[in-house]
MARLUM-652714 format. One record per residue: x, y, z of N, C-alpha, C in turn; residue in one letter. Coordinates in steps of 0.1 Angstrom, whole numbers, padded with zeros to 4 digits, always signed. Each point is the difference from the previous one (the first is absolute). Last residue first. Example, Ala and Ser with C-alpha at 12.3 -4.5 7.8 and 13.67 -1.06 7.14 Angstrom:
# residues 2
+0128-0022+0071+0009+0011+0000-0008+0011+0008S+0003-0057-0001-0009+0012+0000+0009+0012+0000A
This chain:
# residues 357
+0213-0190+0146+0005-0011+0009+0013-0006-0005X-0020+0052-0006+0002-0013-0007+0006-0010+0009X-0034+0040+0015+0014-0003-0001+0002-0014-0007X-0045+0027-0011+0007-0007+0011+0014-0002-0003X-0032+0040-0017+0006-0012-0005+0008-0007+0011X-0042+0031+0014+0015+0000-0004+0004-0013-0007X-0049+0027+0001+0007-0012+0005+0014+0000-0005X-0052+0027+0001+0015+0003+0001+0006-0013+0005X-0050+0018-0022+0008-0011+0004+0015+0004+0000X-0051+0027+0005+0013-0001-0006+0008-0012+0006X-0051-0007+0006+0009+0012+0001+0013-0002-0007X-0053-0021-0001+0014-0003-0002+0008+0013+0000X-0048-0003+0004+0007-0002+0012+0014-0004-0001X-0029-0010-0042-0004+0009+0011+0007-0003+0013X+0026-0014-0045-0013-0003+0007-0003+0010+0011X+0029+0018-0041+0002-0010+0010-0014-0003+0007X+0001+0019-0051+0000+0003+0014+0004-0012+0009X-0002-0001-0049+0003+0014+0002+0002+0002+0015X-0013-0041-0022+0012+0004-0007+0005+0014+0004X-0041-0019+0017+0011-0007+0006+0014+0003-0007X-0044+0015-0015+0007+0009+0009+0011-0007+0007X-0028-0004-0047+0006-0009+0010+0009+0008+0009X-0045+0017-0028+0015+0000+0001+0004-0009+0011X-0046+0012-0014+0006-0010-0009+0015-0001+0002X-0028+0032+0022-0005-0013+0005+0006-0011-0009X+0007+0046-0010+0008-0004+0012-0004-0014+0004X-0016+0031-0038+0006-0014-0002+0007-0005+0013X-0024+0043-0004-0008-0009-0009+0006-0014+0000X+0020+0038+0023-0013-0004+0007-0008-0010-0008X+0052+0000-0010-0010+0010+0001-0012-0005+0008X+0055-0010-0015-0011-0005+0009-0010+0011+0002X+0040-0014-0037-0007+0012+0006-0012-0005+0007X+0048-0026-0013-0015+0000+0001-0004+0013+0005X+0046-0026-0025-0006+0011+0007-0015-0001+0000X+0034-0042-0003-0008+0008-0008-0006+0011+0008X+0047-0021+0015-0014-0003+0000-0008+0009-0009X+0052-0011-0008-0009+0011+0005-0014-0006+0000X+0057-0013-0006-0014-0005+0001-0009+0010+0006X+0052-0009-0024-0009+0010+0006-0014-0007+0000X+0038-0025-0014+0007+0011+0006-0009+0012+0005X-0009-0056-0002-0001+0012-0008+0008+0011+0007X+0012-0053+0004-0008+0010+0006+0000+0012-0009X+0018-0057+0008-0003+0012-0009-0009+0010+0007X+0034-0029+0030-0012-0003-0008-0003+0012-0009X+0036-0007+0034+0003-0001-0014-0012-0004-0008X+0003+0010+0048+0001-0014-0004+0002-0002-0015X-0002+0043+0022+0009-0007+0008+0001-0015-0005X-0031+0029-0021+0013+0004-0003+0011-0008+0008X-0046-0007+0009+0003-0005-0014+0015+0004-0003X-0018+0017+0040+0003-0015+0001+0004-0005-0014X-0013+0045+0002+0012-0002+0007+0004-0015+0001X-0042+0011-0018+0011+0004-0009+0013-0002+0006X-0038-0007+0026+0002-0011-0010+0011+0003-0009X-0013+0033+0031+0006-0011+0007+0003-0011-0010X-0023+0037-0016+0014+0003+0003+0007-0011+0007X-0047-0003-0008+0008-0003-0012+0015+0003+0002X-0031+0010+0034+0001-0014-0002+0009-0004-0011X-0009+0046+0007+0009-0006+0010+0001-0015-0002X-0031+0023-0027+0014+0004-0004+0010-0006+0010X-0045-0005+0010+0004-0009-0011+0014+0003-0005X-0020+0028+0032+0002-0014+0006+0005-0009-0010X-0012+0044-0015+0013-0001+0007+0003-0014+0007X-0031+0023-0038+0000-0013+0006+0013-0003+0008X-0017+0041-0023+0012-0007-0006+0002-0014+0007X-0044+0039-0008+0007-0010+0008+0012-0006-0008X-0035+0046+0007+0007-0008-0010+0009-0010+0008X-0049+0026+0010+0014-0002+0005+0007-0009-0009X-0048+0035+0003+0007-0012-0004+0014+0000+0006X-0036+0030+0015-0005-0004-0014+0007-0013-0004X-0011+0013+0051+0011+0001-0009-0005-0005-0014X-0030-0002+0035+0006+0013+0003+0012+0003-0009X-0030-0040+0005-0003+0010-0011+0004+0014+0004X+0008-0044+0022-0009+0009+0006-0005+0011-0009X+0032-0032-0014-0012-0008+0004-0010+0009+0006X+0041+0020-0010-0007-0004-0013-0013-0007+0004X+0029+0008+0035-0007+0012-0004-0008-0001-0014X+0027-0036+0017-0011+0002+0009-0008+0012-0005X+0040-0007-0021-0010-0010-0004-0012+0001+0008X+0036+0027+0011-0006+0005-0012-0010-0010-0005X+0024-0011+0039-0009+0012+0002-0007+0004-0013X+0033-0035+0001-0013-0004+0006-0010+0011+0001X+0034+0007-0038+0003-0007+0013-0014-0002+0006X+0024+0016-0052-0010-0004+0009+0005-0005+0013X+0012+0038-0043+0003-0013+0005-0009-0003+0012X-0007+0039-0023+0007-0006-0011+0007-0013+0005X-0047+0026+0015+0013-0003+0005+0007-0008-0011X-0042+0038+0000+0005-0013-0005+0014-0002+0006X-0048+0033+0007+0013-0004+0003+0004-0014-0005X-0035+0047-0008+0001-0014+0001+0014-0004+0001X-0029+0048+0010+0012-0007-0005-0001-0015+0003X-0021+0049+0024-0003-0010-0011+0014-0006-0003X-0025+0029+0043+0012-0004-0007-0003-0011-0010X-0030+0020+0033+0003+0010-0010+0012-0003-0008X-0016-0028+0037-0010+0001-0011+0003+0009-0011X+0031-0031+0033-0002+0015-0003-0009+0001-0011X+0018-0042+0016-0005+0007+0012-0003+0014-0002X+0019-0028-0034-0013-0006+0004-0006+0007+0012X+0044+0012-0015-0011+0005-0009-0013-0006+0004X+0037-0016+0024-0001+0015+0002-0011+0006-0009X+0011-0046-0004-0007+0003+0013-0002+0015+0002X+0025-0013-0038-0014-0006-0001-0008+0003+0012X+0046+0011+0001-0008+0009-0009-0014-0004-0001X+0031-0028+0024-0003+0012+0007-0009+0009-0008X+0015-0038-0021-0008-0004+0011-0005+0012+0008X+0032+0006-0035-0013-0003-0005-0010-0003+0011X+0045+0005+0011-0006+0013-0004-0014-0002-0005X+0025-0039+0008-0002+0007+0013-0007+0014-0003X+0012-0027-0038-0011-0006+0008-0002+0007+0013X+0018+0028-0041+0005-0012+0006-0011-0005+0010X-0020+0029-0039+0010+0001+0012+0005-0014+0003X-0035+0036-0030+0007-0012-0002+0012+0000+0010X-0050+0027-0006+0012-0002+0007+0006-0013-0004X-0039+0036-0024+0005-0013+0004+0013+0002+0009X-0026+0037-0012-0009-0010-0006+0004-0014+0005X+0007+0047+0029+0006-0008-0011-0010-0010-0005X+0005+0050+0032-0007-0013-0004+0007-0006-0012X+0024+0032+0039-0007-0001-0013-0007-0013-0001X+0025+0014+0040+0001+0012-0008-0009+0000-0013X+0005-0037+0032-0006+0011+0007+0000+0013-0008X+0021-0040-0016-0014-0001+0000-0008+0011+0008X+0050-0004-0002-0006+0002-0014-0015+0001+0001X+0025-0007+0040+0004+0013-0006-0006+0002-0014X-0008-0041+0023-0008+0012+0006+0005+0013-0007X+0023-0040-0011-0014+0000-0005-0007+0012+0005X+0043-0007+0017+0001+0004-0015-0014+0001-0006X+0004-0016+0045+0003+0014-0001+0001+0005-0015X-0007-0046+0009-0011+0008+0004+0002+0015-0001X+0036-0030-0007-0009+0001-0012-0013+0008+0004X+0032-0007+0034+0006+0007-0011-0010+0002-0011X-0012-0026+0037+0000+0015+0004+0006+0008-0011X-0002-0048-0006-0013+0007+0000+0001+0014+0003X+0039-0025-0025-0005-0001+0014-0012+0009+0001X+0033-0010-0039-0014-0006+0001-0004-0003+0015X+0034+0041-0020+0000-0015+0003-0014-0004+0003X+0007+0040-0035+0001-0003+0015+0000-0014+0003X-0007+0043-0042+0006-0013+0004+0000-0001+0016X-0036+0029-0033+0013+0000+0006+0004-0014+0005X-0040+0020-0026-0001-0003+0015+0013+0000+0007X-0021+0023-0048+0011-0007+0007-0002-0001+0015X-0033+0003-0044+0002+0007+0012+0011-0008+0008X-0017+0002-0055+0006-0007+0012+0003+0010+0011X-0033-0006-0045+0006+0011+0008+0005-0006+0013X-0007-0028-0048-0005+0003+0013+0008+0012+0005X+0001-0026-0044-0001+0014+0002-0007+0004+0013X+0014-0044-0020-0015+0003+0002-0002+0015+0002X+0044-0016-0007-0008-0005-0011-0014+0004+0001X+0029+0010+0035+0003+0008-0012-0009-0004-0011X+0000-0027+0038-0007+0012+0002+0001+0010-0011X+0025-0041-0001-0015-0002-0002-0008+0013+0002X+0047+0001+0007-0002-0004-0014-0015-0001-0002X+0014+0009+0044+0003+0011-0009-0004-0003-0014X-0002-0035+0032-0011+0010+0002+0002+0012-0010X+0033-0034+0000-0013-0005-0005-0011+0010+0001X+0042+0010+0019+0001-0001-0014-0013-0004-0006X+0004+0000+0047+0000+0014-0006+0000-0001-0015X+0005-0040+0023-0014+0004+0000-0001+0015-0005X+0043-0018+0005-0007-0007-0011-0015+0005-0001X+0026+0016+0035+0005+0005-0012-0007-0006-0012X-0009-0018+0042-0006+0013-0001+0004+0007-0013X+0020-0042+0012-0014-0002-0005-0008+0013-0001X+0045+0001+0016+0000-0005-0014-0015-0001-0005X+0015+0035+0038-0003-0014-0001-0002-0004-0014X+0006+0046+0011+0012-0008-0003-0002-0015+0001X-0035+0031+0026+0009+0004-0011+0012-0009-0001X-0049-0015+0019+0013+0005+0004+0009+0003-0011X-0052+0003-0011+0007-0008+0010+0014+0005+0003X-0040+0017-0031+0008-0012-0004+0005-0009+0011X-0042+0034-0012+0008-0002+0012+0008-0013-0002X-0034+0039-0028+0009-0011-0001+0009-0001+0012X-0050+0021-0022+0010+0002+0010+0009-0013+0000X-0033+0023-0039+0004-0012+0006+0012+0003+0010X-0042+0023-0034+0011+0003+0010+0003-0013+0008X-0021+0008-0052-0001-0006+0013+0011+0004+0009X-0017+0031-0041+0009-0010+0004-0003-0006+0014X-0039+0020-0031+0011+0005+0008+0009-0012+0003X-0037-0005-0029+0000+0014+0000+0012+0006+0009X+0004-0048-0027-0007+0006+0012+0001+0015+0000X+0021-0032-0031-0012+0008-0004-0008+0005+0011X+0040-0027+0006+0004+0012-0008-0011+0008-0006X-0007-0041+0025+0004+0010+0009+0004+0013-0008X-0038-0034-0017+0014+0000+0000+0005+0012+0008X-0047-0016+0015+0006+0005-0013+0015+0000+0001X-0022-0017+0036-0010-0003-0010+0004+0004-0014X+0033-0016+0041-0006+0012-0006-0010-0004-0011X+0029-0030+0025-0012+0003+0007-0007+0013-0006X+0042-0019-0015-0011-0009-0004-0013+0004+0007X+0040+0024+0010-0004+0003-0013-0012-0009-0005X+0020-0009+0042-0007+0012+0000-0006+0004-0014X+0029-0037+0003-0013-0003+0006-0009+0013+0001X+0044+0004-0015-0008-0006-0010-0014-0004+0005X+0033+0016+0030-0005+0011-0009-0009-0006-0010X+0019-0031+0028-0009+0009+0008-0005+0011-0009X+0033-0028-0017-0013-0007+0000-0010+0008+0008X+0044+0015-0001-0006+0003-0013-0014-0007-0001X+0028-0007+0037-0006+0013+0001-0007+0003-0013X+0021-0041+0002-0010+0000+0010-0006+0014+0000X+0037-0009-0028-0013-0006-0005-0011+0001+0010X+0042+0014+0014-0003+0008-0012-0014-0004-0006X+0021-0026+0033-0009+0010+0005-0003+0011-0010X+0013-0053-0007+0004+0014-0004-0010+0010+0007X+0011-0049+0021-0009+0006-0010+0005+0014-0002X+0027-0047+0019-0006+0013+0002-0009+0004-0011X+0041-0034+0013-0014-0003+0002-0007+0014+0004X+0050-0018-0025-0009+0010+0006-0014-0005+0001X+0055-0020-0004-0013+0001-0006-0008+0011+0008X+0048-0005+0003-0003-0013-0005-0014+0000-0007X+0035+0042+0001-0010-0006+0009-0003-0014-0006X+0025+0043-0015+0008-0011+0006-0009-0007+0011X-0011+0040-0026-0004-0012-0007+0008-0012+0006X-0019+0048+0023+0012-0007-0005-0005-0013-0007X-0025+0034+0030+0005+0005-0012+0013-0006-0004X-0046-0017+0027+0014+0003+0003+0006+0004-0013X-0053-0009+0023+0009+0003-0011+0013+0005+0004X-0042-0017+0025+0003+0014-0001+0009+0004-0012X-0019-0047+0010-0009+0011+0001+0005+0013-0005X+0036-0038+0006-0014-0001+0004-0007+0013+0001X+0047-0028-0021-0006+0014+0002-0015-0002+0002X+0042-0036+0009-0013+0003-0007-0005+0013+0004X+0049-0030-0002-0007+0012+0006-0013+0002-0008X+0042-0041+0008-0012+0005-0006-0006+0012+0008X+0053-0015-0004-0011-0001+0009-0013+0007-0006X+0047-0003-0017-0009-0010-0004-0011-0002+0009X+0035+0034+0000+0004-0012+0007-0009-0011-0003X-0008+0042-0019+0013-0004-0005+0005-0013+0007X-0040+0021+0015-0002-0007-0013+0013-0005-0006X+0001+0025+0040-0007-0013+0002-0001-0007-0013X+0016+0043-0002+0010-0008+0006-0006-0014+0002X-0028+0033-0015+0009-0004-0011+0011-0009+0006X-0030+0019+0030-0007-0010-0008+0009-0005-0011X+0015+0035+0027+0000-0012+0008-0007-0011-0008X+0002+0043-0019+0014-0005+0002-0001-0014+0007X-0041+0024-0005+0005-0005-0012+0014-0007+0001X-0035+0022+0031+0007-0012+0003+0007-0006-0012X-0025+0042-0001+0007+0000+0013+0008-0012+0003X-0031+0016-0038+0015-0002-0002+0008-0001+0013X-0050+0004-0004+0004-0007-0013+0015-0003+0000X-0024+0003+0047+0002+0009-0011+0005-0008-0012X-0015-0024+0038-0005+0013+0004+0002+0011-0011X-0006-0054-0011+0010+0010+0004-0007+0014+0004X-0008-0054-0001-0009+0011-0003+0007+0013+0005X+0019-0052-0010+0001+0013+0005-0010+0010-0006X+0021-0053+0011-0012+0005-0006-0001+0015+0005X+0041-0041-0004-0006+0012+0006-0012+0004-0008X+0035-0046+0013-0007+0008-0010-0007+0012+0007X+0028-0029+0025+0003-0006-0013-0007+0007-0012X+0019+0014+0053-0012-0002-0008+0005-0004-0014X+0025+0006+0044+0002-0009-0011-0013-0002-0008X+0010+0031+0038-0007-0013+0003+0000-0010-0011X+0020+0043-0005+0007-0006+0011-0006-0014+0004X-0021+0027-0032+0012-0006-0006+0008-0007+0011X-0038+0023+0013-0004-0012-0007+0012-0006-0007X+0005+0041+0021-0002-0010+0010-0004-0013-0006X+0006+0037-0028+0013-0005+0005-0002-0010+0011X-0038+0021-0017+0006-0009-0011+0013-0005+0005X-0021+0030+0028-0008-0013+0000+0006-0009-0011X+0016+0044+0002+0005-0008+0012-0007-0013+0000X-0014+0030-0033+0013-0005-0003+0005-0009+0012X-0040+0022+0006-0002-0011-0009+0014-0006-0004X-0001+0038+0026-0005-0011+0008-0001-0012-0009X+0010+0040-0020+0012-0005+0007-0004-0012+0009X-0033+0024-0024+0007-0008-0009+0013-0006+0008X-0045+0025+0013+0010-0007+0008+0008-0009-0009X-0039+0027-0011+0011+0009+0002+0012-0007+0007X-0043-0020-0008+0007+0002-0013+0012+0009+0001X-0017-0032+0041-0005+0012-0007+0009+0002-0013X+0005-0037+0032-0007+0009+0009-0005+0013-0008X+0022-0044-0015+0009+0011+0003-0006+0011+0009X-0009-0056-0004-0005+0013-0005+0008+0011+0005X+0003-0058-0008+0004+0012+0007-0007+0013-0007X+0001-0059+0003-0007+0012-0005+0003+0012+0008X+0020-0054-0013+0000+0012+0009-0007+0011-0007X+0000-0057-0007-0002+0014-0004+0001+0009+0011X+0007-0054-0021+0002+0008+0012+0000+0015-0004X-0027-0043-0026+0013+0007+0001+0000+0009+0013X-0036-0031-0022+0009-0005+0009+0014+0006+0001X-0045+0008-0025+0011-0007-0007+0011-0005+0009X-0038+0022+0018-0005-0010-0009+0011-0008-0007X+0010+0038+0028-0004-0012+0008-0005-0011-0009X+0012+0040-0020+0012-0006+0005-0004-0012+0008X-0035+0025-0016+0006-0007-0011+0013-0007+0005X-0024+0028+0030-0008-0012-0003+0007-0008-0011X+0020+0041+0014+0000-0010+0011-0007-0013-0005X-0001+0038-0029+0013-0005+0002+0001-0012+0009X-0040+0024-0003+0002-0008-0012+0014-0007+0000X-0011+0031+0035-0008-0013+0001+0003-0009-0012X+0019+0043+0000+0007-0009+0010-0008-0013+0001X-0020+0033-0027+0013-0005-0006+0007-0010+0009X-0038+0022+0017-0004-0010-0010+0012-0006-0007X+0006+0035+0030-0004-0012+0007-0004-0011-0009X+0009+0042-0018+0012-0008+0003-0002-0011+0009X-0037+0027-0012+0006-0004-0012+0012-0009+0003X-0023+0022+0035-0004-0013-0003+0005-0005-0014X+0028+0035+0031-0014+0000-0005-0002-0014-0006X+0041+0012+0022-0009+0009+0006-0014+0000-0005X+0048-0020-0006-0012-0009+0002-0011+0008+0007X+0046+0008-0036-0006+0002+0013-0011-0010+0002X+0033-0003-0036+0002+0014+0004-0006+0003+0014X+0019-0050-0013-0011+0008-0004+0002+0015+0005X+0027-0051-0011+0002+0014+0006-0012+0008-0006X+0016-0055+0007-0009+0009-0006+0001+0014+0007X+0029-0050-0007-0002+0012+0008-0009+0010-0008X+0013-0057+0003-0004+0011-0008-0003+0012+0009X+0022-0053-0003-0001+0011+0009-0002+0013-0008X-0014-0055-0010+0009+0011-0003-0003+0012+0010X-0010-0052+0000-0004+0011+0008+0009+0012-0003X-0009-0038-0038+0006+0000+0014-0005+0013+0007X-0018-0013-0042+0008-0012+0002+0007+0000+0013X-0049+0024-0010+0015+0002-0002+0007-0013+0003X-0050+0000-0020+0007+0001+0013+0015+0003-0003X-0034+0003-0034-0008-0007+0010+0006+0002+0014X+0006+0038-0038+0005-0014+0003-0009-0006+0011X-0026+0037-0027+0013-0001+0007+0005-0015+0001X-0031+0028-0038-0001-0011+0010+0014-0001+0006X-0031+0037-0033+0012-0003+0008-0003-0011+0010X-0020+0017-0050-0004-0005+0014+0012-0005+0007X-0002+0040-0040+0001-0015+0003-0006-0003+0013X+0015+0041-0040-0010-0004+0010+0000-0015+0001X+0043+0031-0013-0010-0008-0006-0010-0004+0011X+0041+0027+0006-0008+0006-0011-0011-0008-0005X+0029-0015+0036+0008+0004-0011-0008+0005-0012X-0032-0015+0031+0013-0005+0003+0009+0003-0013X-0050+0013+0025+0008+0003-0012+0014-0004+0004X-0046-0022+0022+0011+0009+0001+0005+0004-0014X-0038-0031+0032+0001+0008-0012+0011+0010+0002X-0002-0048+0026-0004+0014+0001+0003+0007-0013X-0009-0054+0023+0007+0009-0009-0006+0014+0000X+0003-0010+0043+0005-0003-0014-0009-0010-0007X-0008+0014+0045+0004+0013-0006+0005-0002-0015X-0017-0034+0034-0008+0004-0011+0005+0014-0006X+0017-0026+0040+0005-0005-0013-0007+0006-0012X-0012+0009+0046+0013+0005-0002+0005-0004-0014X-0042-0016+0014+0000+0014-0003+0014+0006-0003X-0004-0045+0012-0005+0002-0013+0000+0015-0004X+0012-0013+0044+0010-0004-0009-0004+0003-0015X-0032+0005+0034+0010+0011+0001+0011-0003-0010X-0033-0033+0004-0005+0012-0007+0010+0012+0000X+0010-0040+0023+0000-0002-0014-0005+0012-0008X-0003+0001+0047+0014+0000-0004+0001-0002-0015X-0042-0003+0019+0004+0014+0000+0015+0001-0004X-0019-0043+0004-0006+0007-0011+0005+0014-0001X+0014-0025+0036+0006-0005-0012-0006+0007-0012X-0020+0008+0042+0014+0006-0001+0007-0004-0012X-0042-0018+0008-0001+0014-0004+0013+0006+0000X-0002-0044+0014-0004+0001-0014+0000+0014-0005X+0007-0008+0046+0012-0004-0008-0003+0001-0015X-0036+0007+0030+0010+0011+0001+0012-0003-0008X-0032-0034+0004-0005+0011-0008+0010+0012+0000X+0010-0037+0027+0001-0003-0014-0004+0011-0009X-0008+0004+0046+0015+0001-0003+0002-0002-0015X-0043-0007+0016+0003+0014+0000+0015+0003-0003X-0015-0045+0005-0006+0006-0012+0003+0015-0001X+0013-0023+0039+0008-0004-0012-0005+0006-0013X-0025+0007+0039+0013+0008+0001+0009-0004-0012X-0040-0024+0005-0003+0015-0003+0013+0008+0000X+0002-0045+0014-0002+0001-0015-0003+0014-0004X+0004-0009+0046+0013-0001-0007-0002+0001-0015X-0039-0001+0024+0007+0012+0004+0014+0000-0007X
């Protein structure tokens, strides 16, 4: 009887150790990662561990959707792996730039040694960021884009290239060149919140690529990436007319795909120009034609490493961009989703930077 109990305990212990080792291995497997660093394709490998528990503050625009849950997860995981102290704050929405400023000031009061900022607007924090940079404090531009060169580095993908990739994918789906088609393709466009840097970049990419392909653009209008806002914009367009394609932010794309799927007399295929859990699920269910990915979890992990490199005087590139992927119904099973999404049941992470001891 005692031997049986000992054997069961030993077996549980072995399984626990195996699972722990597996979990550690999974966390470590994000690198090397395919990126474009300062204009050159390379494999990015982070530092093994930080030299000390640096105090880093991360400011995000909101935590209302799974895109930013993935960003927060990537930040948290890499900070833990490298052994640094991290605060993660979200401003509650793109229209809350003053809240983001107050969070920055709170981090200053807590003696943050580096900042990772996914800014609400391209120019709303410029004065504060330039003051930090002048004081020699590293600032990393994450995901959204900040309109100043007074930055340490950037971990982001050009949304101009993301929206253009969606257009190019549509063009590749045509049996004949678009300019030889009997009628122009009607493409509805839903960019996202006005004045956000990433939306302005997406606008440029869309306009450039759509003009080249001679698409007939149906304007969906600007709006914050909250479901009720985007759903209203989509309904206003799709109830009035039929379209060949919808290219949209992830929230609008998710609603548009489900809206069209539930109406037999409505046509149109939907592409999201960036990805979250819902767009990927809809591609798997064949309700969404494709979703373009900028690998936000990977961007977040890289941002932590860039901040640590800057703090420790290690070499670092001035811009790192994961390679853009168009995830379609044909290739989704070949995509590493751990670079894009937080694990299932992982919600938004909020954590204050602790008081300095």
